[in-house]
N, C-alpha and C positions, 0 to 999 in steps of 0.2 A: 630307405627310411632308417634312421638311426634308432638303436634300441636303448639309448640313454640320453638324458637331458644335459645340456651344457649351458652353464651360466657364463656369459662372456666376461664378466668382471673377474672371474677366477683366472683369466689368462693375462691380465694386465699387471705389470710390475710397476708399482708406484713408489717403492722404497728407494732412497738415494743409493746410487750405484755408479760404477764407472764403466766406460767403454774403452778397452785396451785396443791398441793398433795391432793388426795381424799382418803376417806375410803369407804369400802363397795360398795354399788350400787349407788353411787352419781355422776356417769359420766354425767348423763343428766344435772344436775345443773352446774357442773364444765365446761362442754363444752358450755353450754348456756352463762355462765359468760364470757368465753373467747370471744365469738362472741360479746356480749354486750360491753365488754371493747374496742373492735375494733371500736365501734361506740361511744366511749367516755362516756359510762355509768360507774359509779364507783360502781362496784359490785364484790362480791366474791362468789365462789361456795358453801361454807358452809352455808352462809346466804340464798342464793337462794334455796338450797335444803330444808331448814327448812320450806319454804313457797311454795315449788313446788306443784302444783295441780296434781291430777290424779295419785297418788302413789298407787302401789299395796301393799299388806301386807308385801311382801318380801322386799320392798324398791325400786324395779324397778319402772320406770315411763313410763306410756303409752305415745305414740307420742303426744296425745292431751295435755299432761302436758307441753311439750316444746312449742307447738303451743300457748297455752294460756299464758304462761309466757312471751314469746317474744312479743305477742300482747299487753300485759299489759305494756310493755316498748315502745309502739308505733311503733313496727316493722310490716311491711307488710309480712305476712308469708304464705307460701304454702308448704305443704309436699306431697311428691309423693312416690309411691312404685316402686322399681326397681333401676336402676342405670342411669348414664348420657346417656347411649345409648338406653335405653328402655322407 
């Protein structure tokens, strides 16, 4: 049972945005860039990926990489394991 309430609408991005094409395992940076653009940050996925922390040798990024990147842009971040119902 979760100890906090989630309003689903708070997870929906309705503002006009763009989806950039990515190569390889760069989805962490490109999805982070999409979220940051929603909050009026001028970023692109390729640039974010080049400085994304906590990358594995394969190019994948640990969740801590997204956490640290979003925090570096002043975002309040919490990541959880599971889904919206758990």
